[in-house]
N, C-alpha and C positions, 0 to 999 in steps of 0.2 A: 515402770519407767521413772516414776518419781524417786524411788530409792537409788536407781542408777544415776539420775541427775544429781541428787544430793551428794552421793559419793564422789562423782566426778568434780563437782564444784569444790568440795572439800580438798580434793587431791590437786586440782589445777588452779586454785584461786591465787596462790602465790605466784605462779607463772604468769597469770593474767596481769597482776599488778606490776610485776617486774617488767614484762613486755610493754605495758602501757608507759611506764616511766622511761624505758629505753627509746620508744618511738617519739615521745615528747622531747627528749634530749637531742635526738638525731635531727629533729625538725629545725632546731635553732642552733645546731652545732657550728655552722658556717655563717651564721647571720651576725652582722655587726651590732644590731640592736637587741639581739638575743630574744628573751621572752617578752620584751616590750612590744613585739609585733602582735602578740595575742591581745594586747590592749589597744594598740594603734589601729589595727586592721578593722575591727568592728566599729570603732569610733569614727574612722574616716568614711566608711560606708554609710553610717548613720547621718553624718553631716551632708554627704552628697545627696542622699535620698530626701533628707529633710529640706534641703534647698530646692531640689527639683519638684517634689510634690507639694511642699509647703508654699514656696514662692512662685514657681512657674505655673503649677496647676491649682494653686490657691486652695489647698486643703485646710479646713478650719477646725480640725479635730483638736480637742483640748489636750494640752501637754504633748503636742505632736512629736517632738524629738524623742521623748520617752516612749510614746506610742509606737513609733517606728522601731526603736531599739529593742523593745520587747518582741516585736514580730520577727526581726532579724535573728535574735538570739535563739528563739525556739525553732525557727525554720532552718537555720544553719545546722543545728544538731540533727534534725530529721533528714534534711536533704543530703548532707555529707555522708551520713551513715548508710542511707539507702543506696547511694551511688557506689560507695566503697564495698558494700556487702556483696554486690553482684559478682565481682571478680576476686573476692577475698581468698577463696580456696586455691585458685590458679596462681595468684601472686605469692602464696605461701607454699608452693610446690616442694621446695627443699625440706620444709618441716613436715608437711603432710605425708610425703612419700617415704620418710625415714623413721618416724616415730608416731605412735598413736597419740592423738590429741583430739578430744571432742571438738568438732569443727565449729560449734557455736562459741567456743572459747576465743577463737580468732575474731568473731564478731564482737564479743564483750571487750576485747582489747581496743578495737576501733571505737566502740561506744565510750570506753574509758578516756581515750584521747579527745574525742569530740565533747564528751561530758565535762572534762576538765576545762576546756576552752569556754563551754557554756557557763560553767561556774564563775569564771573570770568575768564574763559578760554580765552575769547576775550581780556581781559585786559592783560593776560599773553602774548598773541600773539603780542599785541602792544609793550610790552617790548622786545620780541624776535626780532621784526623788527629792533629795535635800536641796540641790541647786535650783530646781524648778518649783520648790516649795509645794510639793504634792502632799495633800493631807492623807496620812496613812491611818487606816482603821484596823480593827481586829480581824477584819475579813481577809487581810493579807495572808493569814494562816492557810487559806485555801490554796495558796500557791504550791504547798508541799504535795497534797494529793494530785494536783494538776501535773506536776513534774513527774511524780511516780507513774501516773497513767501514761504520760508521754513516753517514758522510758520503756514501759511494757509494750506499748503499741509499736515503737521503733524496733524493739528486740524481736517481736513476733513477725512483723513484715520482713525484717532483716534476715531471719532464719529461712523464710521461704525464698527470698531472693538469693541467698547463699546457695541453697539447694539447686534451684533451677539455673542459676548462673553457671554451674558446672557443665550442664548439658546443652544449654542454648547459647551459642556463641554471640549472637547479636542482641542478647537481652539487655546489655548495658545501654545500647542505643535506644531501645524501646523505653526503658526506665527513664532515661534522660528526657525524652519527649513527654512522657506522662507526668514527670515531676514539674516540667515547665507549665503544663496545664494546671496541675494542682496548685502551683505557686500563685497563679492569677486568681484561683478560686479560694484562696486561703485568707486574703485580706491583709497582706503584709503592710501595705501603705494606705489602706482605707478601711472603713468600718463596714463590714458586710451587711449588718442589720439596717444601716441607714442608706447605703448606696445602692443596694439591690432592691428591686421592687418586690412586693409581696406576691405570692408566697415563696418566691425563689430564695429570698434571704433566709427564711426559716429552713428550707430544704438544705441549702448549702451550709448554713451555719451549724446545723445539727448532724447532718449525714457525713460531712467531711470532718473526721476526728481532729485533724490538725487545726482546722479553722475554728472548731468549737473550743479546743484547749487554749488556743491563742486568744480568742475573744474572752474566755473565762479568766485567763491570766490578767488581761487588761482590766476586766471588770473589778477583780478583787484587789489589784495593786493600785490602779490609777483612780478608779471611781468609787472604791469602797463598797461595791455591790457584792452580794452573795451570788456565786455562779449557780447554774442549774444543777442542783445536787443529785437529783435522780439520774439525769443524763450523764453526769460525771461518773457516777457509780456504775452505770450501764457500760460506758466506754472502758472503765477499769476492768470489768469482768470480760468484756470483749477482748481487751489486750491480753488478759490472763489466758483466755481460751486460745487466742491466736499463737501466743508464746508456747503453750503446751503442745499444740498441734505442730508448730514449727520444730520444736525439739524432737518430737516423735518422728517427724519426717526425716530429720537429719540422722537420728539413731538408726532408722530403718534402712537408709541408703548410703551412709557414709563409707561403707566398705567398698562401694563401687566408684567412689570419687577418684581414687588413685589410678584406677584403670582408665578412666576417661581423660584425666589431665596428663 
């Protein structure tokens, strides 16, 4: 399976990049502000949430606007990719039914689109660190393995949602409900470790991979702390395993997708 995956990636990588660029261009083709929306949209949401939770609910987290923006950035990448992966095969029926294309390439295209937007948000975070005078330490380097682990986990779960989304018509509704629950258990607007009582904060913070990665990102970027390295390594290998199983699932069943859709 690994050799087939390697060959397919080498063969279809250029298509994935071209398709990603085409989708990004099509999103802003008829927009007056063009690509500026990719900057304005997350900033506007950050200001809204910072006002609601900072002023109305009196959250006292240090560097609260940056704290929120980090949460929104990572969550949007995860949330959008999960929702899109469920119906990705059916939405690409004209391509899937006419030419052979490893179906996970469609997922990689969506991840490329959402990843590019996440990259823009990360650049905004860098600017916010200077504006809010956040002391940056060498531990910020841990943000790289955190992002790699996030991408692996998103790809792995996305592969399974891609597969089951072909056969289960109502899966998108179920996923939407589950993601809303995960949203409130991830700590986008609050610190799980301080707001949840023990031992629930430890369970949620370590067993929810998105909550763990989000908290780890805040620790190394905002507070100069070293994340839980053993747990980060564990989630990296979990993401690797889920991705391998997801690719295997797609290879094994992709010939039946056309018949179903």
